[in-house]
FIKENU-411952 format. One record per residue (C-alpha): residue number from 1; residue in three letters; x, y, z. Coordinates in Angstrom, 2 decimals, padded with zeros to 5 digits. Layout:
# FIKENU-411952
- NUM,ala,X,Y,Z
...
***
This chain:
# FIKENU-411952
- 1,unk,000.00,000.00,000.00
- 2,unk,001.16,003.54,-000.75
- 3,unk,002.01,005.76,002.18
- 4,unk,-000.60,008.35,001.29
- 5,unk,-004.27,007.76,000.58
- 6,unk,-005.50,008.45,-002.94
- 7,unk,-007.06,011.95,-003.08
- 8,unk,-010.70,012.03,-002.04
- 9,unk,-011.71,013.34,-005.47
- 10,unk,-010.90,009.81,-006.68
- 11,unk,-013.72,008.71,-004.41
- 12,unk,-014.02,005.00,-005.16
- 13,unk,-010.28,004.34,-004.71
- 14,unk,-010.08,006.65,-001.68
- 15,unk,-013.01,004.92,000.03
- 16,unk,-011.77,001.39,-000.64
- 17,unk,-008.26,002.24,000.58
- 18,unk,-009.44,004.14,003.67
- 19,unk,-011.72,001.29,004.81
- 20,unk,-008.65,-000.94,004.95
- 21,unk,-005.93,001.50,006.02
- 22,unk,-007.97,002.89,008.93
- 23,unk,-008.83,-000.72,009.88
- 24,unk,-012.59,-000.40,009.62
- 25,unk,-013.31,-003.51,007.59
- 26,unk,-011.19,-006.33,006.22
- 27,unk,-012.36,-007.09,002.68
- 28,unk,-010.44,-010.36,002.34
- 29,unk,-013.14,-012.74,003.66
- 30,unk,-013.50,-015.57,001.11
- 31,unk,-017.22,-014.97,000.33
- 32,unk,-018.19,-012.14,-002.02
- 33,unk,-020.14,-009.36,-000.31
- 34,unk,-019.23,-010.45,003.25
- 35,unk,-016.71,-008.42,005.25
- 36,unk,-015.06,-008.56,008.66
- 37,unk,-015.20,-005.70,011.17
- 38,unk,-011.77,-004.85,012.55
- 39,unk,-011.75,-003.97,016.29
- 40,unk,-011.24,-000.27,015.46
- 41,unk,-014.10,-000.22,012.95
- 42,unk,-016.33,-002.05,015.39
- 43,unk,-015.68,000.67,017.98
- 44,unk,-017.02,003.23,015.51
- 45,unk,-020.03,000.99,014.93
- 46,unk,-020.61,000.60,018.67
- 47,unk,-020.48,004.38,019.27
- 48,unk,-022.79,005.15,016.33
- 49,unk,-025.30,002.48,017.31
- 50,unk,-025.24,003.56,020.95
- 51,unk,-026.74,006.87,019.76
- 52,unk,-029.38,004.94,017.82
- 53,unk,-030.13,002.73,020.83
- 54,unk,-030.39,005.77,023.10
- 55,unk,-032.98,007.31,020.76
- 56,unk,-034.92,004.07,020.26
- 57,unk,-034.95,003.19,023.96
- 58,unk,-036.98,006.31,024.76
- 59,unk,-040.18,004.56,023.70
- 60,unk,-039.29,001.17,022.19
- 61,unk,-038.36,-002.17,023.74
- 62,unk,-035.42,-004.03,022.25
- 63,unk,-036.15,-007.61,021.12
- 64,unk,-034.59,-010.37,019.06
- 65,unk,-036.31,-012.53,016.45
- 66,unk,-034.76,-015.57,014.71
- 67,unk,-032.85,-015.23,011.43
- 68,unk,-034.63,-018.22,009.83
- 69,unk,-038.09,-017.64,008.37
- 70,unk,-040.27,-020.50,007.04
- 71,unk,-041.14,-020.20,003.35
- 72,unk,-044.81,-020.50,004.34
- 73,unk,-044.61,-017.25,006.35
- 74,unk,-042.35,-015.39,003.91
- 75,unk,-044.75,-016.13,001.08
- 76,unk,-047.93,-014.98,002.83
- 77,unk,-047.63,-011.34,001.78
- 78,unk,-047.45,-011.65,-002.01
- 79,unk,-046.38,-008.09,-002.82
- 80,unk,-043.77,-008.16,-000.05
- 81,unk,-042.07,-011.38,-001.14
- 82,unk,-042.13,-010.23,-004.77
- 83,unk,-039.91,-007.32,-003.68
- 84,unk,-037.31,-009.72,-002.25
- 85,unk,-037.67,-013.00,-004.16
- 86,unk,-034.50,-012.51,-006.23
- 87,unk,-032.44,-011.70,-003.12
- 88,unk,-033.38,-014.48,-000.69
- 89,unk,-030.86,-017.02,000.59
- 90,unk,-032.59,-020.36,001.20
- 91,unk,-031.66,-023.05,003.72
- 92,unk,-032.82,-026.33,002.20
- 93,unk,-031.05,-028.95,004.33
- 94,unk,-030.48,-029.68,008.01
- 95,unk,-027.33,-031.78,007.95
- 96,unk,-027.98,-034.37,005.22
- 97,unk,-031.77,-034.22,005.53
- 98,unk,-033.81,-032.14,003.13
- 99,unk,-036.17,-029.85,005.04
- 100,unk,-039.93,-030.22,004.61
- 101,unk,-040.28,-026.43,004.50
- 102,unk,-037.46,-024.28,003.12
- 103,unk,-036.13,-021.63,005.50
- 104,unk,-035.13,-018.14,004.35
- 105,unk,-032.28,-016.20,005.92
- 106,unk,-034.11,-013.01,006.81
- 107,unk,-033.96,-010.32,004.11
- 108,unk,-036.03,-008.21,006.54
- 109,unk,-038.14,-009.27,009.53
- 110,unk,-041.79,-008.41,008.89
- 111,unk,-042.68,-012.02,008.12
- 112,unk,-040.70,-013.27,011.13
- 113,unk,-042.24,-010.82,013.59
- 114,unk,-045.85,-010.48,012.53
- 115,unk,-046.99,-014.09,013.16
- 116,unk,-045.78,-013.50,016.73
- 117,unk,-047.49,-010.10,016.94
- 118,unk,-050.74,-011.95,016.18
- 119,unk,-050.15,-014.00,019.36
- 120,unk,-049.02,-011.04,021.48
- 121,unk,-051.87,-008.67,020.65
- 122,unk,-055.33,-009.48,021.95
- 123,unk,-057.00,-006.24,023.01
- 124,unk,-056.67,-002.45,022.80
- 125,unk,-054.79,-002.66,026.13
- 126,unk,-051.88,-004.33,024.29
- 127,unk,-051.47,-001.32,022.00
- 128,unk,-049.41,000.49,020.97
- 129,unk,-046.65,-002.09,020.61
- 130,unk,-043.22,-000.59,019.83
- 131,unk,-040.16,-002.80,019.47
- 132,unk,-036.85,-002.78,017.65
- 133,unk,-033.91,-005.08,017.04
- 134,unk,-030.36,-004.72,015.69
- 135,unk,-029.57,-007.84,013.68
- 136,unk,-027.93,-009.17,010.55
- 137,unk,-029.97,-009.56,007.37
- 138,unk,-029.04,-011.35,004.17
- 139,unk,-029.67,-010.33,000.57
- 140,unk,-028.21,-011.96,-002.49
- 141,unk,-026.86,-008.79,-004.09
- 142,unk,-025.93,-009.33,-007.74
- 143,unk,-024.68,-005.77,-008.25
- 144,unk,-021.15,-004.61,-007.43
- 145,unk,-020.69,-005.21,-003.69
- 146,unk,-018.91,-002.60,-001.59
- 147,unk,-018.07,-002.54,002.17
- 148,unk,-020.79,-000.89,004.28
- 149,unk,-022.68,000.22,001.14
- 150,unk,-023.84,-002.87,-000.75
- 151,unk,-023.50,-006.13,001.16
- 152,unk,-024.78,-009.66,001.07
- 153,unk,-024.77,-009.75,004.86
- 154,unk,-025.97,-006.49,006.39
- 155,unk,-024.41,-006.90,009.82
- 156,unk,-026.07,-004.03,011.68
- 157,unk,-029.68,-003.61,010.59
- 158,unk,-031.71,-001.61,013.11
- 159,unk,-035.38,-002.22,012.40
- 160,unk,-038.24,-000.88,014.49
- 161,unk,-041.80,-002.19,014.25
- 162,unk,-044.87,-000.62,015.79
- 163,unk,-048.53,-001.62,016.00
- 164,unk,-051.41,000.82,016.59
- 165,unk,-055.17,000.83,016.89
- 166,unk,-055.83,003.47,014.18
- 167,unk,-054.34,004.71,010.93
- 168,unk,-054.00,008.18,012.49
- 169,unk,-051.84,006.79,015.32
- 170,unk,-049.65,005.04,012.76
- 171,unk,-049.31,008.35,010.87
- 172,unk,-048.23,010.06,014.08
- 173,unk,-045.63,007.33,014.64
- 174,unk,-044.24,007.90,011.12
- 175,unk,-043.72,011.58,012.00
- 176,unk,-041.96,010.57,015.22
- 177,unk,-039.73,008.11,013.36
- 178,unk,-038.70,010.82,010.88
- 179,unk,-037.85,012.99,013.89
- 180,unk,-035.74,010.21,015.45
- 181,unk,-033.70,009.80,012.27
- 182,unk,-033.26,013.55,011.83
- 183,unk,-031.82,013.74,015.35
- 184,unk,-029.58,010.73,014.70
- 185,unk,-028.07,012.21,011.53
- 186,unk,-027.71,015.66,013.06
- 187,unk,-025.62,014.10,015.82
- 188,unk,-023.44,012.54,013.12
- 189,unk,-023.31,015.96,011.36
- 190,unk,-024.76,014.39,008.19
- 191,unk,-027.29,016.44,006.19
- 192,unk,-029.93,014.39,004.37
- 193,unk,-032.53,014.83,001.68
- 194,unk,-035.85,013.47,002.99
- 195,unk,-038.19,012.25,000.24
- 196,unk,-041.48,010.42,-000.10
- 197,unk,-040.57,007.58,-002.44
- 198,unk,-042.57,007.23,-005.67
- 199,unk,-045.21,004.48,-005.81
- 200,unk,-043.00,002.24,-007.93
- 201,unk,-040.14,002.44,-005.44
- 202,unk,-041.88,002.15,-002.09
- 203,unk,-041.30,-000.71,000.36
- 204,unk,-043.20,-003.82,-000.82
- 205,unk,-046.51,-003.96,001.06
- 206,unk,-046.35,-000.40,002.42
- 207,unk,-048.91,002.36,001.94
- 208,unk,-045.97,004.73,001.42
- 209,unk,-042.26,005.06,002.17
- 210,unk,-040.23,008.05,003.38
- 211,unk,-036.49,007.80,002.82
- 212,unk,-033.37,009.61,003.98
- 213,unk,-030.64,010.02,001.34
- 214,unk,-027.09,011.27,001.87
- 215,unk,-025.26,012.88,-001.04
- 216,unk,-021.90,011.17,-001.49
- 217,unk,-018.69,012.88,-002.69
- 218,unk,-019.11,011.47,-006.22
- 219,unk,-022.60,012.98,-006.57
- 220,unk,-024.48,009.72,-006.14
- 221,unk,-026.96,009.30,-003.32
- 222,unk,-026.92,006.67,-000.61
- 223,unk,-030.20,005.68,001.03
- 224,unk,-029.40,005.76,004.74
- 225,unk,-032.80,005.27,006.36
- 226,unk,-036.42,004.44,005.56
- 227,unk,-039.74,004.90,007.34
- 228,unk,-042.81,002.99,006.16
- 229,unk,-046.50,003.33,006.92
- 230,unk,-047.80,-000.20,006.42
- 231,unk,-051.47,000.66,006.98
- 232,unk,-053.40,-002.53,007.80
- 233,unk,-051.92,-004.49,004.85
- 234,unk,-049.73,-006.84,006.92
- 235,unk,-052.31,-007.00,009.71
- 236,unk,-054.83,-008.47,007.25
- 237,unk,-052.28,-010.96,005.93
- 238,unk,-051.11,-012.12,009.37
- 239,unk,-054.50,-011.64,011.12
- 240,unk,-053.21,-009.12,013.64
- 241,unk,-056.45,-008.00,015.27
- 242,unk,-057.41,-006.53,018.63
- 243,unk,-060.58,-006.27,020.66
- 244,unk,-061.80,-002.67,020.86
- 245,unk,-063.29,-000.98,023.92
- 246,unk,-066.73,-001.85,022.51
- 247,unk,-065.87,-005.54,022.24
- 248,unk,-065.53,-005.52,018.44
- 249,unk,-062.57,-006.96,016.58
- 250,unk,-060.51,-004.69,014.36
- 251,unk,-057.36,-004.98,012.28
- 252,unk,-054.32,-003.15,013.65
- 253,unk,-052.24,-000.55,011.79
- 254,unk,-048.46,-000.77,011.56
- 255,unk,-045.26,001.09,010.81
- 256,unk,-041.66,-000.01,010.44
- 257,unk,-038.43,001.91,009.99
- 258,unk,-034.82,000.88,009.48
- 259,unk,-031.21,002.02,009.33
- 260,unk,-028.19,-000.12,008.39
- 261,unk,-024.42,000.33,008.56
- 262,unk,-024.78,002.53,005.49
- 263,unk,-024.97,005.29,008.11
- 264,unk,-021.29,004.56,008.84
- 265,unk,-020.47,004.58,005.11
- 266,unk,-022.01,008.07,004.92
- 267,unk,-020.14,009.15,008.07
- 268,unk,-016.80,008.09,006.60
- 269,unk,-017.48,009.40,003.09
- 270,unk,-019.00,012.79,003.82
- 271,unk,-016.56,013.94,006.52
- 272,unk,-013.34,012.17,005.54
- 273,unk,-010.51,014.01,003.76
- 274,unk,-007.25,013.27,001.95
- 275,unk,-005.61,012.40,005.29
- 276,unk,-008.23,009.90,006.45
- 277,unk,-011.20,009.77,008.80
- 278,unk,-012.82,012.88,010.27
- 279,unk,-015.30,011.84,012.96
- 280,unk,-017.53,013.82,015.32
- 281,unk,-016.21,013.74,018.88
- 282,unk,-019.20,011.68,020.07
- 283,unk,-018.39,008.68,017.86
- 284,unk,-014.60,008.81,017.48
- 285,unk,-013.05,005.62,018.97
- 286,unk,-010.21,007.80,020.26
- 287,unk,-011.80,011.12,021.23
- 288,unk,-008.57,012.61,022.58
- 289,unk,-005.06,011.48,021.69
- 290,unk,-002.21,012.80,023.83
- 291,unk,001.15,012.85,022.06
- 292,unk,004.38,013.31,024.03
- 293,unk,007.03,015.33,022.16
- 294,unk,010.17,013.92,023.74
- 295,unk,013.65,015.42,024.07
- 296,unk,016.66,013.71,025.67
- 297,unk,016.76,014.17,029.39
- 298,unk,013.15,015.44,029.51
- 299,unk,011.33,012.21,028.67
- 300,unk,010.10,011.28,032.13
- 301,unk,008.56,014.62,033.06
- 302,unk,006.82,014.93,029.66
- 303,unk,005.40,011.39,029.95
- 304,unk,004.35,012.07,033.55
- 305,unk,002.34,015.14,032.48
- 306,unk,000.78,013.24,029.54
- 307,unk,-000.36,010.46,031.86
- 308,unk,-001.76,012.98,034.35
- 309,unk,-003.75,014.66,031.56
- 310,unk,-005.07,011.25,030.51
- 311,unk,-006.18,010.56,034.08
- 312,unk,-007.87,013.97,034.33
- 313,unk,-009.80,013.27,031.10
- 314,unk,-010.59,009.60,031.75
- 315,unk,-014.35,010.15,031.38
- 316,unk,-013.59,010.38,027.64
- 317,unk,-011.97,007.88,025.29
- 318,unk,-008.42,009.15,025.69
- 319,unk,-005.16,007.52,024.61
- 320,unk,-001.56,008.47,025.35
- 321,unk,000.58,007.39,022.41
- 322,unk,003.86,006.32,024.03
- 323,unk,005.01,004.41,020.96
- 324,unk,008.54,004.77,019.59
- 325,unk,007.51,006.53,016.34
- 326,unk,008.48,010.15,015.80
- 327,unk,005.74,012.75,016.58
- 328,unk,005.13,013.37,012.85
- 329,unk,004.37,009.68,012.24
- 330,unk,002.00,009.70,015.22
- 331,unk,000.19,012.77,013.88
- 332,unk,-000.27,011.01,010.54
- 333,unk,-001.54,007.82,012.22
- 334,unk,-004.15,009.59,014.33
- 335,unk,-005.27,011.82,011.48
- 336,unk,-005.87,008.65,009.46
- 337,unk,-007.90,007.17,012.32
- 338,unk,-009.90,010.34,012.97
- 339,unk,-008.93,011.13,016.58
- 340,unk,-011.14,014.18,017.24
- 341,unk,-008.84,016.21,019.51
- 342,unk,-005.05,016.04,019.61
- 343,unk,-003.08,017.28,022.61
- 344,unk,000.71,017.68,022.29
- 345,unk,003.02,018.04,025.25
- 346,unk,006.74,018.82,025.06
- 347,unk,009.29,020.16,027.58
- 348,unk,008.29,023.79,026.86
- 349,unk,004.61,023.00,027.58
- 350,unk,005.62,021.28,030.82
- 351,unk,007.48,024.43,031.90
- 352,unk,004.62,026.75,030.88
- 353,unk,001.92,024.46,032.30
- 354,unk,000.24,024.54,028.86
- 355,unk,-000.63,022.09,026.07
- 356,unk,-000.89,022.42,022.29
- 357,unk,-004.37,021.54,021.01
- 358,unk,-005.65,020.84,017.51
- 359,unk,-008.95,019.53,016.14
- 360,unk,-009.13,016.88,013.42
- 361,unk,-011.45,018.96,011.24
- 362,unk,-009.22,022.07,011.30
- 363,unk,-005.61,022.66,010.28
- 364,unk,-004.57,024.93,013.15
- 365,unk,-002.88,024.60,016.54
- 366,unk,-003.29,026.71,019.64
- 367,unk,-002.08,026.70,023.23
- 368,unk,-004.30,026.26,026.27
- 369,unk,-003.52,026.35,029.98
- 370,unk,-003.43,022.79,031.22
- 371,unk,-005.93,023.38,034.00
- 372,unk,-008.49,024.71,031.45
- 373,unk,-008.60,021.61,029.24
- 374,unk,-011.15,019.58,031.20
- 375,unk,-013.74,022.37,031.26
- 376,unk,-013.35,023.04,027.50
- 377,unk,-013.86,019.56,026.03
- 378,unk,-017.68,019.59,025.78
- 379,unk,-017.66,023.06,024.23
- 380,unk,-014.99,022.00,021.72
- 381,unk,-016.98,018.87,020.82
- 382,unk,-020.16,020.89,020.12
- 383,unk,-018.26,023.46,018.07
- 384,unk,-016.59,020.70,016.07
- 385,unk,-019.89,019.01,015.23
- 386,unk,-021.40,022.35,014.22
- 387,unk,-018.43,023.08,011.91
- 388,unk,-018.64,019.61,010.40
- 389,unk,-022.38,019.93,009.73
- 390,unk,-021.98,023.39,008.17
- 391,unk,-019.19,022.13,005.92
- 392,unk,-021.21,019.03,004.95
- 393,unk,-024.20,021.20,003.98
- 394,unk,-021.92,023.41,001.87
- 395,unk,-020.43,020.37,000.13
- 396,unk,-023.91,018.91,-000.40
- 397,unk,-025.10,022.19,-001.96
- 398,unk,-022.31,021.96,-004.58
- 399,unk,-023.70,018.60,-005.70
- 400,unk,-027.35,019.66,-005.94
- 401,unk,-028.67,021.64,-008.88
- 402,unk,-032.12,022.89,-009.80
- 403,unk,-032.88,021.66,-013.33
- 404,unk,-036.13,022.96,-014.82
- 405,unk,-035.00,021.90,-018.29
- 406,unk,-034.85,018.18,-019.19
- 407,unk,-031.68,018.55,-021.27
- 408,unk,-029.81,020.17,-018.35
- 409,unk,-031.17,017.52,-015.99
- 410,unk,-029.87,014.68,-018.20
- 411,unk,-026.47,016.37,-018.34
- 412,unk,-026.26,016.85,-014.55
- 413,unk,-027.55,013.51,-013.20
- 414,unk,-024.50,011.34,-012.59
- 415,unk,-022.46,014.32,-011.46
- 416,unk,-024.88,015.25,-008.69
- 417,unk,-028.52,015.42,-007.58
- 418,unk,-031.01,017.19,-009.81
- 419,unk,-033.98,018.96,-008.26
- 420,unk,-036.89,019.38,-010.64
- 421,unk,-040.67,019.33,-010.80
- 422,unk,-042.81,016.31,-011.63
- 423,unk,-046.58,016.02,-012.00
- 424,unk,-048.51,013.04,-010.62
- 425,unk,-048.79,011.31,-014.01
- 426,unk,-047.34,007.79,-013.98
- 427,unk,-046.14,008.25,-017.57
- 428,unk,-044.10,011.33,-016.68
- 429,unk,-042.69,009.51,-013.67
- 430,unk,-041.58,006.59,-015.84
- 431,unk,-039.95,008.97,-018.34
- 432,unk,-037.99,010.76,-015.61
- 433,unk,-036.96,007.47,-014.01
- 434,unk,-035.13,006.57,-017.25
- 435,unk,-032.73,009.47,-016.61
- 436,unk,-031.85,008.50,-013.03
- 437,unk,-033.58,007.19,-009.94
- 438,unk,-036.45,009.44,-008.88
- 439,unk,-035.87,009.67,-005.13
- 440,unk,-039.39,011.03,-004.77
- 441,unk,-041.16,014.13,-003.57
- 442,unk,-038.79,016.25,-001.50
- 443,unk,-040.19,016.73,002.01
- 444,unk,-037.11,018.34,003.49
- 445,unk,-033.73,019.51,002.27
- 446,unk,-031.14,021.80,003.95
- 447,unk,-031.44,024.28,001.04
- 448,unk,-033.98,026.93,000.09
- 449,unk,-036.08,025.73,-002.88
- 450,unk,-039.63,026.36,-004.16
- 451,unk,-041.84,023.30,-003.57
- 452,unk,-044.00,023.68,-006.71
- 453,unk,-043.34,024.37,-010.39
- 454,unk,-043.96,023.11,-013.93
- 455,unk,-043.41,019.39,-014.58
- 456,unk,-040.10,018.93,-016.42
- 457,unk,-041.75,016.36,-018.74
- 458,unk,-045.21,017.72,-019.61
- 459,unk,-045.31,021.28,-018.26
- 460,unk,-048.30,020.72,-015.97
- 461,unk,-048.13,021.71,-012.30
- 462,unk,-045.71,019.50,-010.40
- 463,unk,-044.09,019.08,-007.00
- 464,unk,-040.40,019.19,-006.16
- 465,unk,-038.59,015.88,-006.67
- 466,unk,-034.97,014.76,-006.50
- 467,unk,-033.33,012.66,-009.23
- 468,unk,-029.91,010.99,-008.89
- 469,unk,-027.73,008.02,-009.64
- 470,unk,-027.87,005.85,-006.52
- 471,unk,-025.79,003.21,-004.79
***
């Protein structure tokens, strides 16, 4: 491997190299589309998913459902299975015996969970039911696989499932779920386009789908979260009913919403630079790295101060790098790994009772009195996240263009995201979908844009949609 990363403008090579050099995932596992988390990468995953768990735990219970789903259950919801039939891994044998009923490795868990929901829910007193799990799912991807982005084993799929007594309550839950995901991505400093997916691209069996898309450095979009209103479609299929206050029996209404490790792909891709990872303080495996700058005869007192600083900051993930490399090599290493705050201590700083501080997202150093560090960390972390979000929005804006003319739209899609207007005609939707994926009606975007205009295909009144090449 070369000493330096490829420049980020060569995104595909940069991403592939960074995943390995920063020890996030090992791509050498001998099955296509399956990857191994390195310990360092898994620490990023753990920190990111701890935010997700914190948000989910406010009103959901965490559960676990089996990975094997009988073909009889998977096939009950015809539209749903049609959306996954080309991607299912089947278990056909137990040892040498052929199974009576084939078992699917879960592509998603609706058909695993909902037969159990039928048993759990009896009356209105059992509602609402709100659960989530973080599990692996399996999809036989035939496209080009890529670590964290397109996998055959999604190792970290957070899926929430809720059951309600009315459609209106399910609608309210959809709004809450969108709010949860907005908070999650704001904490990762990742701006997203939020769209209502077109009918032809909604989740199989859903009434409608709302999706979160991140704009990647190459102008393509990465779907990083979905929220589905399932109506009573699955309830009718799996006979999920409840007894009302009046003693009548009614079908329940459901929602589900999911996020996978694509959130980490977006985190790496959007914030990273030519030197390596840039991570918000909250999720950096090493939040603070302390680097001793040693001179002969002064080693012990410098190391002593570094260890004292580490002890004073032990409530954070802090690491004193006492390795034998020169300071420059250590700077390079921790820039590659995205340590959020770097503290340098040399003999002069020991004498002055100061430290040299720098932030991973900025190329500047400044001195701070040693006894002020502890009280400044939280403030620095908030400022860093704010800077990262502002920069990410600015970078996103460069890759989004309003295209009211079809010719300009065709020219732009592939380089970035085109915003345009589309009427509700299915024919116009199909025409536009030939240019690039229609992400759907834009519900929210961190840019100022008019929500209505003339359809780019037929000229009739249309609503704002986003069009892009997608991963």
